[in-house]
N, C-alpha and C positions, 0 to 999 in steps of 0.2 A: 386382595384380604376382602375375607367374607366375615360380615356381621349382621348379628340378630337386633332387629331395632325394633322395639314396642313404636308403636304410631299411636298419638295422642290427640286427633284432628279436632278440629272449631276450637283451636285453644285462643286465650284472649293476646300470649305472647309468644311466639315461637322461641324457641330454645333448646339443648340437646342434653341430656345428662347421662355420663358414663357409668354404669355400677359396675363395668367393670372393663377391659381390654377390647372383649367381644362383644357383648351387650349393652346396646342403647339405649333409652329412652327420651324418643325427638317427639316435640310437642309442636303442630303447625296450625296456621289458621285457615287453612281449607278446610273445606267441607267433604265427608265422605261419598261422596255425587259424581258420579260417571267420570273415575278416576285423578276426580280434584285432587284429592290425597295425596296417592301417587307421586303427579305433577307436581306437588306443592313439597314431596319430599327431595322430589331429586333435586327441586332449585335449592330449598335449603340446604342440602350439603354441601352443593356445589361453591353456595355463595359460601358457607363454613370452612372447609374444608382449601377452599380456594382452587379450584380444579375446574375443567369442561362438565357440561351434566352429560356428555357422551362416556364419560369414565366411569358412570356410575349406573348399574344395573338392577333391578330387582329381579329375583332370579325366582324366588318363591311369597308365597301370601299377597296376590295379587288384589285378593278381595278381601285378608282379614290384618286382624289391625298388629298382627305378630311377623315379620317379613322378614326374610334372609335377601341380604340387600350386598353385592359384590363394587369392591369401590377399587380400580385402579389407581394407586399414587404415584 
């Protein structure tokens, strides 16, 4: 499944909001420095969806706030 995710790094609380089935807004604590936000996003999604981190990949948007993420369920 491919999902468009708008990331809000540096948030006080982590959370996920689904605007629809394939468009999500994810708040993470990690700062957007040296790939920490991408790592934090993958960690958060893995915990939230209860799947291994290896099943989540960022396809596009490594340096952007909007990312295309592939999730193998």
